[in-house]
A tleap script that builds the chain and sets N, CA, C and O, in Angstrom:
source leaprc.protein.ff14SB
mol = sequence {
  NMET VAL PHE LEU PHE GLY SER ALA THR ASP
  ALA ALA LEU SER VAL LEU ALA CYS ARG ASP
  ARG TYR GLY THR ARG TRP ILE GLU GLN HIE
  LEU GLU HIE LEU ARG ALA ASP GLY SER PHE
  GLU ASP LEU GLY ASN ARG ASP VAL LEU ARG
  PHE GLY ASP GLN LEU ASP SER TRP ILE GLY
  LYS SER GLY THR PRO ARG LEU ILE LEU HIE
  TYR ASP ALA LEU TRP ASP HIE VAL ASP THR
  LEU SER GLU PHE THR GLY VAL PRO VAL LEU
  LEU PRO ALA ARG ARG ALA ARG SER GLY ALA
  ALA ALA ALA ASP SER ALA THR ARG ALA ARG
  PHE ALA GLU THR TYR ALA ALA LEU ASP ALA
  ARG ILE ALA ALA LEU PRO ALA CYS GLN GLU
  PHE CTHR
}
set mol.1.N position { -25.982 52.406 11.176 }
set mol.1.CA position { -25.113 51.627 10.436 }
set mol.1.C position { -25.230 50.147 10.933 }
set mol.1.O position { -25.410 49.922 12.130 }
set mol.2.N position { -25.135 49.198 10.070 }
set mol.2.CA position { -25.124 47.790 10.289 }
set mol.2.C position { -23.819 47.378 9.696 }
set mol.2.O position { -23.447 47.671 8.559 }
set mol.3.N position { -23.140 46.652 10.593 }
set mol.3.CA position { -21.803 46.170 10.136 }
set mol.3.C position { -21.820 44.557 10.378 }
set mol.3.O position { -21.706 44.037 11.488 }
set mol.4.N position { -21.987 43.837 9.116 }
set mol.4.CA position { -22.146 42.209 9.297 }
set mol.4.C position { -20.591 41.745 8.997 }
set mol.4.O position { -19.857 42.148 8.094 }
set mol.5.N position { -20.309 40.771 10.035 }
set mol.5.CA position { -19.031 40.385 10.096 }
set mol.5.C position { -19.128 38.742 10.094 }
set mol.5.O position { -20.217 38.185 10.230 }
set mol.6.N position { -18.013 38.078 9.945 }
set mol.6.CA position { -18.037 36.640 9.985 }
set mol.6.C position { -16.661 36.185 9.845 }
set mol.6.O position { -15.742 36.992 9.991 }
set mol.7.N position { -16.441 34.966 9.576 }
set mol.7.CA position { -15.046 34.288 9.625 }
set mol.7.C position { -14.067 34.974 8.497 }
set mol.7.O position { -14.370 34.997 7.304 }
set mol.8.N position { -13.197 35.372 8.878 }
set mol.8.CA position { -12.214 36.110 7.845 }
set mol.8.C position { -11.656 34.894 6.835 }
set mol.8.O position { -11.525 35.157 5.640 }
set mol.9.N position { -11.363 33.689 7.288 }
set mol.9.CA position { -11.118 32.538 6.367 }
set mol.9.C position { -12.177 32.370 5.362 }
set mol.9.O position { -11.851 32.322 4.176 }
set mol.10.N position { -13.461 32.272 5.723 }
set mol.10.CA position { -14.719 32.127 4.831 }
set mol.10.C position { -14.667 33.244 3.789 }
set mol.10.O position { -14.728 33.028 2.578 }
set mol.11.N position { -14.537 34.579 4.403 }
set mol.11.CA position { -14.633 35.701 3.409 }
set mol.11.C position { -13.543 35.715 2.482 }
set mol.11.O position { -13.838 36.152 1.369 }
set mol.12.N position { -12.167 35.291 2.682 }
set mol.12.CA position { -11.209 35.375 1.953 }
set mol.12.C position { -11.371 34.227 0.877 }
set mol.12.O position { -11.096 34.497 -0.292 }
set mol.13.N position { -11.786 33.009 1.202 }
set mol.13.CA position { -12.135 31.909 0.269 }
set mol.13.C position { -13.215 32.424 -0.627 }
set mol.13.O position { -13.145 32.203 -1.836 }
set mol.14.N position { -14.154 33.060 -0.138 }
set mol.14.CA position { -15.215 33.532 -0.889 }
set mol.14.C position { -14.720 34.420 -2.162 }
set mol.14.O position { -15.121 34.186 -3.302 }
set mol.15.N position { -13.916 35.340 -1.882 }
set mol.15.CA position { -13.276 36.227 -2.678 }
set mol.15.C position { -12.392 35.399 -3.743 }
set mol.15.O position { -12.335 35.736 -4.926 }
set mol.16.N position { -11.736 34.329 -3.238 }
set mol.16.CA position { -11.021 33.439 -4.035 }
set mol.16.C position { -12.044 32.933 -5.133 }
set mol.16.O position { -11.840 33.028 -6.344 }
set mol.17.N position { -13.122 32.407 -4.573 }
set mol.17.CA position { -14.231 31.785 -5.639 }
set mol.17.C position { -14.730 32.898 -6.553 }
set mol.17.O position { -15.060 32.639 -7.710 }
set mol.18.N position { -14.781 33.936 -6.134 }
set mol.18.CA position { -15.256 35.065 -6.975 }
set mol.18.C position { -14.399 35.420 -8.164 }
set mol.18.O position { -14.867 36.022 -9.131 }
set mol.19.N position { -13.226 35.069 -8.090 }
set mol.19.CA position { -12.350 35.110 -9.246 }
set mol.19.C position { -12.784 34.385 -10.419 }
set mol.19.O position { -12.836 34.933 -11.520 }
set mol.20.N position { -13.176 32.871 -10.183 }
set mol.20.CA position { -13.692 32.044 -11.122 }
set mol.20.C position { -15.060 32.531 -11.556 }
set mol.20.O position { -15.325 32.426 -12.753 }
set mol.21.N position { -15.954 33.044 -10.744 }
set mol.21.CA position { -17.365 33.404 -10.931 }
set mol.21.C position { -17.415 34.577 -11.810 }
set mol.21.O position { -18.078 34.634 -12.846 }
set mol.22.N position { -16.550 35.668 -11.253 }
set mol.22.CA position { -16.827 36.930 -11.825 }
set mol.22.C position { -15.687 37.438 -12.702 }
set mol.22.O position { -15.906 38.372 -13.474 }
set mol.23.N position { -14.554 36.908 -12.631 }
set mol.23.CA position { -13.516 37.371 -13.440 }
set mol.23.C position { -12.313 38.261 -12.728 }
set mol.23.O position { -12.349 38.562 -11.535 }
set mol.24.N position { -11.441 38.569 -13.462 }
set mol.24.CA position { -10.145 39.144 -12.955 }
set mol.24.C position { -10.624 40.715 -12.766 }
set mol.24.O position { -10.244 41.354 -11.785 }
set mol.25.N position { -11.405 41.238 -13.679 }
set mol.25.CA position { -11.793 42.738 -13.484 }
set mol.25.C position { -12.560 42.922 -12.167 }
set mol.25.O position { -12.360 43.915 -11.467 }
set mol.26.N position { -13.362 42.050 -11.859 }
set mol.26.CA position { -14.252 42.076 -10.505 }
set mol.26.C position { -13.271 42.057 -9.491 }
set mol.26.O position { -13.394 42.865 -8.571 }
set mol.27.N position { -12.306 41.263 -9.499 }
set mol.27.CA position { -11.356 41.044 -8.336 }
set mol.27.C position { -10.647 42.405 -8.195 }
set mol.27.O position { -10.586 42.998 -7.118 }
set mol.28.N position { -10.102 42.879 -9.374 }
set mol.28.CA position { -9.466 44.176 -9.211 }
set mol.28.C position { -10.219 45.303 -8.681 }
set mol.28.O position { -9.690 46.125 -7.933 }
set mol.29.N position { -11.435 45.370 -9.044 }
set mol.29.CA position { -12.392 46.368 -8.587 }
set mol.29.C position { -12.551 46.249 -7.067 }
set mol.29.O position { -12.478 47.184 -6.269 }
set mol.30.N position { -12.805 44.812 -6.756 }
set mol.30.CA position { -13.139 44.584 -5.257 }
set mol.30.C position { -11.914 44.988 -4.373 }
set mol.30.O position { -12.066 45.585 -3.308 }
set mol.31.N position { -10.649 44.618 -4.887 }
set mol.31.CA position { -9.494 45.034 -4.080 }
set mol.31.C position { -9.390 46.714 -4.035 }
set mol.31.O position { -9.064 47.290 -2.998 }
set mol.32.N position { -9.661 47.328 -5.101 }
set mol.32.CA position { -9.541 48.782 -5.114 }
set mol.32.C position { -10.792 49.277 -4.065 }
set mol.32.O position { -10.527 50.137 -3.226 }
set mol.33.N position { -11.914 48.808 -4.128 }
set mol.33.CA position { -12.959 49.227 -3.243 }
set mol.33.C position { -12.679 49.039 -1.737 }
set mol.33.O position { -12.988 49.838 -0.853 }
set mol.34.N position { -12.067 47.896 -1.588 }
set mol.34.CA position { -11.576 47.625 -0.091 }
set mol.34.C position { -10.253 48.317 0.416 }
set mol.34.O position { -9.753 48.163 1.530 }
set mol.35.N position { -9.776 49.117 -0.617 }
set mol.35.CA position { -8.506 49.603 -0.350 }
set mol.35.C position { -7.399 48.500 0.122 }
set mol.35.O position { -6.703 48.738 1.109 }
set mol.36.N position { -7.271 47.408 -0.539 }
set mol.36.CA position { -6.440 46.321 -0.293 }
set mol.36.C position { -4.949 46.795 -0.081 }
set mol.36.O position { -4.430 47.732 -0.687 }
set mol.37.N position { -4.350 46.019 0.855 }
set mol.37.CA position { -2.923 46.434 1.072 }
set mol.37.C position { -2.154 45.078 0.625 }
set mol.37.O position { -1.666 44.269 1.414 }
set mol.38.N position { -2.138 44.982 -0.801 }
set mol.38.CA position { -1.516 43.874 -1.511 }
set mol.38.C position { -2.188 43.494 -2.538 }
set mol.38.O position { -3.102 44.222 -2.925 }
set mol.39.N position { -1.906 42.301 -3.208 }
set mol.39.CA position { -2.488 41.718 -4.487 }
set mol.39.C position { -3.359 40.573 -4.162 }
set mol.39.O position { -3.282 40.030 -3.060 }
set mol.40.N position { -4.166 40.192 -5.052 }
set mol.40.CA position { -4.881 39.063 -5.032 }
set mol.40.C position { -4.090 37.707 -4.642 }
set mol.40.O position { -4.544 36.815 -3.926 }
set mol.41.N position { -2.803 37.732 -5.263 }
set mol.41.CA position { -2.015 36.630 -4.946 }
set mol.41.C position { -1.605 36.478 -3.516 }
set mol.41.O position { -1.207 35.412 -3.046 }
set mol.42.N position { -1.730 37.678 -2.797 }
set mol.42.CA position { -1.203 37.607 -1.393 }
set mol.42.C position { -2.364 37.089 -0.518 }
set mol.42.O position { -2.126 36.779 0.649 }
set mol.43.N position { -3.563 36.985 -1.006 }
set mol.43.CA position { -4.724 36.737 -0.292 }
set mol.43.C position { -4.806 35.577 0.648 }
set mol.43.O position { -5.555 35.549 1.625 }
set mol.44.N position { -3.980 34.611 0.287 }
set mol.44.CA position { -3.818 33.421 1.112 }
set mol.44.C position { -2.596 33.516 2.062 }
set mol.44.O position { -2.336 32.567 2.802 }
set mol.45.N position { -1.891 34.565 2.056 }
set mol.45.CA position { -0.648 34.631 2.930 }
set mol.45.C position { -0.846 35.697 3.921 }
set mol.45.O position { -0.114 35.696 4.910 }
set mol.46.N position { -1.855 36.723 3.767 }
set mol.46.CA position { -1.867 37.768 4.897 }
set mol.46.C position { -3.256 38.487 4.399 }
set mol.46.O position { -3.783 38.338 3.296 }
set mol.47.N position { -3.720 39.308 5.491 }
set mol.47.CA position { -4.925 40.150 5.345 }
set mol.47.C position { -5.004 41.131 4.461 }
set mol.47.O position { -5.234 42.270 4.867 }
set mol.48.N position { -4.819 40.862 3.027 }
set mol.48.CA position { -4.568 42.015 2.156 }
set mol.48.C position { -6.023 42.813 2.139 }
set mol.48.O position { -6.025 44.036 2.000 }
set mol.49.N position { -7.106 42.163 2.268 }
set mol.49.CA position { -8.389 42.888 2.338 }
set mol.49.C position { -8.690 43.666 3.553 }
set mol.49.O position { -9.662 44.421 3.572 }
set mol.50.N position { -7.940 43.531 4.526 }
set mol.50.CA position { -8.003 44.406 5.872 }
set mol.50.C position { -9.141 44.138 6.624 }
set mol.50.O position { -9.790 45.056 7.127 }
set mol.51.N position { -9.467 42.892 6.759 }
set mol.51.CA position { -10.548 42.520 7.529 }
set mol.51.C position { -10.547 42.947 8.965 }
set mol.51.O position { -11.496 43.466 9.554 }
set mol.52.N position { -9.162 42.617 9.541 }
set mol.52.CA position { -9.045 43.158 10.894 }
set mol.52.C position { -9.100 44.534 11.089 }
set mol.52.O position { -9.440 44.871 12.223 }
set mol.53.N position { -8.804 45.615 10.121 }
set mol.53.CA position { -8.846 46.969 10.146 }
set mol.53.C position { -10.334 47.248 10.164 }
set mol.53.O position { -10.755 48.077 10.970 }
set mol.54.N position { -11.145 46.643 9.366 }
set mol.54.CA position { -12.481 46.913 9.202 }
set mol.54.C position { -13.206 46.585 10.593 }
set mol.54.O position { -14.097 47.309 11.037 }
set mol.55.N position { -12.786 45.522 11.190 }
set mol.55.CA position { -13.576 45.013 12.383 }
set mol.55.C position { -13.272 46.092 13.439 }
set mol.55.O position { -14.184 46.586 14.101 }
set mol.56.N position { -11.931 46.469 13.598 }
set mol.56.CA position { -11.560 47.474 14.563 }
set mol.56.C position { -12.072 48.830 14.435 }
set mol.56.O position { -12.309 49.516 15.429 }
set mol.57.N position { -12.258 49.253 13.201 }
set mol.57.CA position { -12.851 50.440 12.907 }
set mol.57.C position { -14.284 50.541 13.269 }
set mol.57.O position { -14.716 51.476 13.944 }
set mol.58.N position { -15.055 49.527 12.794 }
set mol.58.CA position { -16.564 49.389 13.129 }
set mol.58.C position { -16.830 49.345 14.663 }
set mol.58.O position { -17.648 50.084 15.212 }
set mol.59.N position { -16.082 48.432 15.301 }
set mol.59.CA position { -16.219 48.398 16.817 }
set mol.59.C position { -15.798 49.678 17.552 }
set mol.59.O position { -16.430 50.146 18.499 }
set mol.60.N position { -14.786 50.152 17.085 }
set mol.60.CA position { -14.090 51.290 17.878 }
set mol.60.C position { -14.728 52.675 17.501 }
set mol.60.O position { -14.474 53.699 18.133 }
set mol.61.N position { -15.502 52.633 16.517 }
set mol.61.CA position { -16.171 54.007 16.059 }
set mol.61.C position { -17.046 54.606 17.134 }
set mol.61.O position { -17.607 53.896 17.969 }
set mol.62.N position { -17.154 55.896 17.104 }
set mol.62.CA position { -18.059 56.489 18.093 }
set mol.62.C position { -18.897 57.505 17.492 }
set mol.62.O position { -18.486 58.058 16.472 }
set mol.63.N position { -20.131 57.857 18.038 }
set mol.63.CA position { -20.767 58.916 17.488 }
set mol.63.C position { -21.894 58.428 16.530 }
set mol.63.O position { -22.811 59.161 16.161 }
set mol.64.N position { -21.752 57.181 16.175 }
set mol.64.CA position { -22.739 56.668 15.095 }
set mol.64.C position { -23.454 55.364 15.708 }
set mol.64.O position { -22.827 54.368 16.070 }
set mol.65.N position { -24.732 55.492 15.768 }
set mol.65.CA position { -25.435 54.152 16.257 }
set mol.65.C position { -25.261 53.090 15.240 }
set mol.65.O position { -25.549 53.242 14.053 }
set mol.66.N position { -24.720 51.886 15.817 }
set mol.66.CA position { -24.503 50.838 14.940 }
set mol.66.C position { -24.656 49.467 15.606 }
set mol.66.O position { -24.445 49.257 16.800 }
set mol.67.N position { -25.089 48.461 14.609 }
set mol.67.CA position { -25.355 47.196 15.108 }
set mol.67.C position { -24.192 46.305 14.466 }
set mol.67.O position { -23.934 46.305 13.263 }
set mol.68.N position { -23.571 45.597 15.367 }
set mol.68.CA position { -22.500 44.756 14.792 }
set mol.68.C position { -23.056 43.365 14.964 }
set mol.68.O position { -23.370 42.938 16.075 }
set mol.69.N position { -23.175 42.660 13.856 }
set mol.69.CA position { -23.840 41.367 13.824 }
set mol.69.C position { -23.070 40.292 13.075 }
set mol.69.O position { -22.672 40.503 11.929 }
set mol.70.N position { -22.850 39.125 13.712 }
set mol.70.CA position { -22.270 38.027 13.002 }
set mol.70.C position { -23.057 37.344 12.067 }
set mol.70.O position { -24.150 36.852 12.349 }
set mol.71.N position { -22.490 37.297 10.874 }
set mol.71.CA position { -23.272 36.688 9.677 }
set mol.71.C position { -23.869 35.335 10.201 }
set mol.71.O position { -25.054 35.103 9.962 }
set mol.72.N position { -23.212 34.548 10.810 }
set mol.72.CA position { -23.886 33.061 11.171 }
set mol.72.C position { -25.038 33.382 12.108 }
set mol.72.O position { -25.905 32.518 12.242 }
set mol.73.N position { -25.144 34.526 12.771 }
set mol.73.CA position { -26.309 34.806 13.594 }
set mol.73.C position { -27.444 35.699 13.132 }
set mol.73.O position { -28.378 36.041 13.857 }
set mol.74.N position { -27.286 36.045 11.870 }
set mol.74.CA position { -28.148 36.907 11.145 }
set mol.74.C position { -29.575 36.595 11.152 }
set mol.74.O position { -30.433 37.465 11.298 }
set mol.75.N position { -29.882 35.113 10.964 }
set mol.75.CA position { -31.271 34.729 11.096 }
set mol.75.C position { -31.687 34.700 12.433 }
set mol.75.O position { -32.899 34.820 12.613 }
set mol.76.N position { -30.896 34.556 13.502 }
set mol.76.CA position { -31.354 34.659 14.747 }
set mol.76.C position { -31.679 35.980 15.345 }
set mol.76.O position { -32.146 36.100 16.478 }
set mol.77.N position { -31.414 36.964 14.543 }
set mol.77.CA position { -31.447 38.334 15.086 }
set mol.77.C position { -32.099 39.198 14.242 }
set mol.77.O position { -31.808 40.394 14.249 }
set mol.78.N position { -33.110 38.663 13.372 }
set mol.78.CA position { -33.973 39.399 12.444 }
set mol.78.C position { -34.875 40.406 13.230 }
set mol.78.O position { -35.153 41.472 12.679 }
set mol.79.N position { -35.266 40.185 14.258 }
set mol.79.CA position { -36.244 41.114 15.038 }
set mol.79.C position { -35.261 42.216 15.490 }
set mol.79.O position { -35.568 43.387 15.267 }
set mol.80.N position { -34.180 41.942 16.069 }
set mol.80.CA position { -33.204 42.972 16.355 }
set mol.80.C position { -32.823 43.929 15.286 }
set mol.80.O position { -32.744 45.141 15.484 }
set mol.81.N position { -32.596 43.365 14.176 }
set mol.81.CA position { -32.128 43.994 12.912 }
set mol.81.C position { -33.355 44.975 12.446 }
set mol.81.O position { -33.220 46.158 12.133 }
set mol.82.N position { -34.374 44.358 12.462 }
set mol.82.CA position { -35.568 45.099 11.992 }
set mol.82.C position { -35.952 46.269 13.023 }
set mol.82.O position { -36.423 47.324 12.598 }
set mol.83.N position { -35.769 46.085 14.177 }
set mol.83.CA position { -35.997 47.153 15.381 }
set mol.83.C position { -34.846 48.177 15.233 }
set mol.83.O position { -35.068 49.380 15.363 }
set mol.84.N position { -33.765 47.749 14.995 }
set mol.84.CA position { -32.594 48.801 14.802 }
set mol.84.C position { -32.838 49.724 13.544 }
set mol.84.O position { -32.806 50.952 13.621 }
set mol.85.N position { -33.090 49.011 12.352 }
set mol.85.CA position { -33.115 49.808 11.222 }
set mol.85.C position { -34.595 50.435 11.109 }
set mol.85.O position { -34.773 51.361 10.318 }
set mol.86.N position { -35.581 49.978 11.832 }
set mol.86.CA position { -36.849 50.636 11.709 }
set mol.86.C position { -37.672 50.294 10.395 }
set mol.86.O position { -38.541 51.018 9.909 }
set mol.87.N position { -37.215 48.963 9.864 }
set mol.87.CA position { -37.771 48.559 8.765 }
set mol.87.C position { -37.911 46.801 9.032 }
set mol.87.O position { -37.043 46.126 9.586 }
set mol.88.N position { -39.025 46.357 8.572 }
set mol.88.CA position { -39.269 44.976 8.748 }
set mol.88.C position { -38.473 44.296 7.711 }
set mol.88.O position { -38.597 44.438 6.494 }
set mol.89.N position { -37.469 43.383 8.468 }
set mol.89.CA position { -36.439 42.717 7.530 }
set mol.89.C position { -37.058 41.162 7.417 }
set mol.89.O position { -37.373 40.416 8.344 }
set mol.90.N position { -37.126 40.928 6.014 }
set mol.90.CA position { -37.435 39.587 5.746 }
set mol.90.C position { -36.178 39.015 4.982 }
set mol.90.O position { -35.732 39.603 3.997 }
set mol.91.N position { -35.673 37.959 5.423 }
set mol.91.CA position { -34.509 37.288 4.870 }
set mol.91.C position { -34.833 36.247 4.124 }
set mol.91.O position { -35.869 35.653 4.423 }
set mol.92.N position { -34.067 35.796 3.031 }
set mol.92.CA position { -34.304 34.694 2.260 }
set mol.92.C position { -33.836 33.386 3.098 }
set mol.92.O position { -33.028 33.477 4.021 }
set mol.93.N position { -34.307 32.397 2.769 }
set mol.93.CA position { -33.806 31.130 3.278 }
set mol.93.C position { -32.274 31.162 3.521 }
set mol.93.O position { -31.562 31.738 2.698 }
set mol.94.N position { -31.780 30.617 4.526 }
set mol.94.CA position { -30.362 30.581 4.793 }
set mol.94.C position { -29.610 29.363 3.770 }
set mol.94.O position { -30.058 28.229 3.604 }
set mol.95.N position { -28.515 29.857 3.224 }
set mol.95.CA position { -28.097 28.806 2.353 }
set mol.95.C position { -26.543 28.648 2.765 }
set mol.95.O position { -26.054 29.658 3.272 }
set mol.96.N position { -25.701 27.535 2.622 }
set mol.96.CA position { -24.411 27.546 2.934 }
set mol.96.C position { -23.598 28.476 2.072 }
set mol.96.O position { -24.020 28.782 0.957 }
set mol.97.N position { -22.481 28.929 2.517 }
set mol.97.CA position { -21.430 29.745 1.796 }
set mol.97.C position { -20.841 28.729 0.885 }
set mol.97.O position { -20.832 27.541 1.208 }
set mol.98.N position { -20.310 29.184 -0.329 }
set mol.98.CA position { -19.810 28.139 -1.244 }
set mol.98.C position { -18.381 28.316 -1.494 }
set mol.98.O position { -17.757 27.514 -2.190 }
set mol.99.N position { -17.835 29.351 -0.943 }
set mol.99.CA position { -16.287 29.725 -1.208 }
set mol.99.C position { -15.499 28.688 -0.808 }
set mol.99.O position { -14.701 28.223 -1.622 }
set mol.100.N position { -15.585 28.166 0.466 }
set mol.100.CA position { -14.750 26.977 0.958 }
set mol.100.C position { -14.825 25.895 0.233 }
set mol.100.O position { -13.800 25.221 0.134 }
set mol.101.N position { -15.974 25.484 -0.412 }
set mol.101.CA position { -16.089 24.367 -1.209 }
set mol.101.C position { -15.409 24.248 -2.559 }
set mol.101.O position { -15.105 23.222 -3.167 }
set mol.102.N position { -15.219 25.618 -2.927 }
set mol.102.CA position { -14.607 25.724 -4.185 }
set mol.102.C position { -13.063 25.627 -4.240 }
set mol.102.O position { -12.441 25.566 -5.300 }
set mol.103.N position { -12.443 25.617 -2.897 }
set mol.103.CA position { -11.108 25.492 -2.788 }
set mol.103.C position { -10.623 24.229 -2.546 }
set mol.103.O position { -11.352 23.547 -1.825 }
set mol.104.N position { -9.493 23.655 -2.976 }
set mol.104.CA position { -8.912 22.385 -2.639 }
set mol.104.C position { -8.501 22.197 -1.080 }
set mol.104.O position { -8.479 23.270 -0.478 }
set mol.105.N position { -8.238 21.287 -0.458 }
set mol.105.CA position { -7.935 21.165 0.984 }
set mol.105.C position { -6.711 21.927 1.443 }
set mol.105.O position { -6.673 22.535 2.513 }
set mol.106.N position { -5.709 21.862 0.577 }
set mol.106.CA position { -4.423 22.637 0.728 }
set mol.106.C position { -4.762 24.161 0.786 }
set mol.106.O position { -4.313 24.854 1.700 }
set mol.107.N position { -5.399 24.573 0.002 }
set mol.107.CA position { -5.665 25.979 -0.068 }
set mol.107.C position { -6.607 26.410 1.064 }
set mol.107.O position { -6.463 27.482 1.653 }
set mol.108.N position { -7.551 25.552 1.335 }
set mol.108.CA position { -8.381 25.848 2.703 }
set mol.108.C position { -7.469 25.733 3.843 }
set mol.108.O position { -7.567 26.577 4.733 }
set mol.109.N position { -6.681 24.895 3.927 }
set mol.109.CA position { -5.708 24.857 5.184 }
set mol.109.C position { -4.822 26.038 5.315 }
set mol.109.O position { -4.528 26.507 6.414 }
set mol.110.N position { -4.378 26.541 4.133 }
set mol.110.CA position { -3.353 27.766 4.040 }
set mol.110.C position { -4.078 28.796 4.476 }
set mol.110.O position { -3.545 29.461 5.364 }
set mol.111.N position { -5.301 29.175 4.059 }
set mol.111.CA position { -6.053 30.218 4.429 }
set mol.111.C position { -6.499 30.219 5.901 }
set mol.111.O position { -6.532 31.251 6.572 }
set mol.112.N position { -6.855 28.948 6.387 }
set mol.112.CA position { -7.290 28.949 7.802 }
set mol.112.C position { -6.089 29.179 8.661 }
set mol.112.O position { -6.206 29.800 9.717 }
set mol.113.N position { -4.965 28.719 8.267 }
set mol.113.CA position { -3.753 29.222 9.066 }
set mol.113.C position { -3.298 30.670 9.065 }
set mol.113.O position { -2.778 31.223 10.034 }
set mol.114.N position { -3.575 31.304 7.737 }
set mol.114.CA position { -3.399 32.697 7.683 }
set mol.114.C position { -4.230 33.502 8.452 }
set mol.114.O position { -3.797 34.514 9.004 }
set mol.115.N position { -5.484 33.112 8.542 }
set mol.115.CA position { -6.660 33.918 9.296 }
set mol.115.C position { -6.899 33.471 10.664 }
set mol.115.O position { -7.796 33.974 11.340 }
set mol.116.N position { -6.112 32.522 11.112 }
set mol.116.CA position { -6.428 31.856 12.570 }
set mol.116.C position { -6.539 32.861 13.661 }
set mol.116.O position { -7.492 32.849 14.441 }
set mol.117.N position { -5.557 33.747 13.725 }
set mol.117.CA position { -5.550 34.771 14.662 }
set mol.117.C position { -6.716 35.707 14.689 }
set mol.117.O position { -7.191 36.115 15.748 }
set mol.118.N position { -7.175 36.047 13.496 }
set mol.118.CA position { -8.309 36.955 13.226 }
set mol.118.C position { -9.462 36.181 13.487 }
set mol.118.O position { -10.309 36.692 14.219 }
set mol.119.N position { -9.673 34.984 13.006 }
set mol.119.CA position { -10.840 34.243 13.302 }
set mol.119.C position { -11.069 33.945 14.839 }
set mol.119.O position { -12.193 33.733 15.295 }
set mol.120.N position { -9.980 33.947 15.560 }
set mol.120.CA position { -10.192 33.572 16.868 }
set mol.120.C position { -10.734 34.822 17.653 }
set mol.120.O position { -11.492 34.753 18.620 }
set mol.121.N position { -10.185 36.089 17.040 }
set mol.121.CA position { -10.793 37.344 17.555 }
set mol.121.C position { -12.281 37.451 17.317 }
set mol.121.O position { -13.090 37.893 18.132 }
set mol.122.N position { -12.552 36.992 16.096 }
set mol.122.CA position { -13.982 37.068 15.635 }
set mol.122.C position { -14.900 36.234 16.502 }
set mol.122.O position { -15.966 36.696 16.907 }
set mol.123.N position { -14.508 35.051 16.778 }
set mol.123.CA position { -15.207 34.053 17.336 }
set mol.123.C position { -15.413 34.575 18.957 }
set mol.123.O position { -16.395 34.191 19.593 }
set mol.124.N position { -14.547 35.348 19.468 }
set mol.124.CA position { -14.593 35.788 20.765 }
set mol.124.C position { -15.689 37.002 20.873 }
set mol.124.O position { -16.088 37.384 21.973 }
set mol.125.N position { -16.056 37.468 19.875 }
set mol.125.CA position { -17.021 38.695 19.797 }
set mol.125.C position { -18.566 38.181 19.963 }
set mol.125.O position { -18.951 37.075 19.585 }
set mol.126.N position { -19.360 39.137 20.571 }
set mol.126.CA position { -20.766 38.690 20.792 }
set mol.126.C position { -21.395 38.589 19.371 }
set mol.126.O position { -21.060 39.277 18.406 }
set mol.127.N position { -22.330 37.655 19.388 }
set mol.127.CA position { -22.911 37.510 17.992 }
set mol.127.C position { -23.759 38.671 17.458 }
set mol.127.O position { -23.963 38.829 16.255 }
set mol.128.N position { -24.221 39.440 18.373 }
set mol.128.CA position { -24.947 40.774 17.914 }
set mol.128.C position { -24.773 41.637 19.128 }
set mol.128.O position { -24.928 41.291 20.299 }
set mol.129.N position { -24.392 42.930 18.621 }
set mol.129.CA position { -24.046 43.938 19.708 }
set mol.129.C position { -24.526 45.316 19.091 }
set mol.129.O position { -24.190 45.770 17.998 }
set mol.130.N position { -25.335 45.856 19.969 }
set mol.130.CA position { -25.679 47.299 19.615 }
set mol.130.C position { -24.992 48.483 20.324 }
set mol.130.O position { -24.888 48.462 21.550 }
set mol.131.N position { -24.565 49.412 19.669 }
set mol.131.CA position { -23.831 50.556 20.010 }
set mol.131.C position { -24.758 51.843 19.748 }
set mol.131.O position { -25.255 52.103 18.653 }
set mol.132.N position { -24.902 52.536 20.798 }
set mol.132.CA position { -25.659 53.852 20.267 }
set mol.132.C position { -24.919 55.117 20.750 }
set mol.132.O position { -25.342 56.233 20.448 }
savepdb mol mol.pdb
quit
């Protein structure tokens, strides 16, 4: 298993941007697939998409080989990813995430405050870690 993780703030802002890009139905399905603990309206106030739970589950899982890889380090660890999966990985050119740019400064600040503790935990993790 490969678990790709990154900033909870960026991920939440990305979901916010997806509402405009893909519509309400897509958001409803996304919340359902992630077994959200709240509504889209709560996204800027608490971790309704359970990013922290996902992180804890993948790191704490046992009995399954897994590569835990930070999104921002993905392009730096292509060889590790290829070796782990047994498949040569060719990534497209890296491009900036657009979710944060789609939100106004007050929204970005509110999301950053909401996810600050989780983002601090994420920042403290190794960029790439293999568990066998």
